[in-house]
C-alpha positions as CSV (number, residue, x, y, z in Angstrom):
1,X,101.4,114.2,121.8
2,X,103.4,111.0,122.3
3,X,103.6,108.4,119.5
4,X,105.1,105.0,120.4
5,X,106.3,102.6,117.8
6,X,107.3,99.0,118.5
7,X,111.0,98.4,117.9
8,X,110.1,95.2,116.0
9,X,107.8,97.1,113.7
10,X,110.3,99.8,113.1
11,X,113.2,97.5,112.3
12,X,110.9,95.2,110.4
13,X,109.8,98.0,108.0
14,X,113.5,99.2,107.8
15,X,114.5,95.6,106.9
16,X,111.9,95.4,104.2
17,X,113.1,98.7,102.7
18,X,116.7,97.5,102.9
19,X,115.9,94.3,101.1
20,X,113.7,96.0,98.4
21,X,116.3,98.6,97.6
22,X,119.1,96.0,97.8
23,X,121.1,98.2,100.2
24,X,124.3,96.5,101.2
25,X,125.9,99.1,103.5
26,X,126.7,98.9,107.1
27,X,123.5,100.7,108.1
28,X,121.3,98.0,106.6
29,X,123.4,95.3,108.3
30,X,122.8,97.0,111.7
31,X,119.0,97.3,110.9
32,X,118.8,93.6,110.0
33,X,120.8,92.5,113.0
34,X,118.6,94.5,115.3
35,X,115.4,93.2,113.7
36,X,116.6,89.6,114.1
37,X,117.7,90.4,117.7
38,X,114.4,91.8,118.8
39,X,112.3,89.1,117.1
40,X,114.5,86.3,118.5
41,X,114.7,87.5,122.1
42,X,118.1,85.7,122.7
43,X,120.1,85.7,125.9
44,X,121.8,88.9,124.7
45,X,118.4,90.6,124.6
46,X,118.6,92.4,128.0
47,X,122.0,94.0,127.7
48,X,121.3,95.2,124.1
49,X,117.8,96.4,125.0
50,X,119.2,98.3,128.0
51,X,121.9,99.9,125.8
52,X,119.3,101.0,123.2
53,X,116.9,102.3,125.9
54,X,119.7,104.3,127.4
55,X,120.7,105.6,124.0
56,X,117.1,106.6,123.3
57,X,116.8,108.3,126.7
58,X,120.0,110.2,126.1
59,X,118.8,111.4,122.7
60,X,115.5,112.6,124.1
61,X,117.3,114.5,126.9
62,X,119.5,116.3,124.4
63,X,116.5,118.2,123.1
């Protein structure tokens, strides 16, 4: 069974959790950056999206 979750939804939920728990670490900074990046769709969208897609594909191939 395949379950797909939108990156915006995933990072949005992670952002809400980071804000609610008042996390201030590097992980929460990355999550908030990625949430802003995916929702804004800036000019850097394609290179970063390609990098994340390649990373996700590599992780799935490790199994």
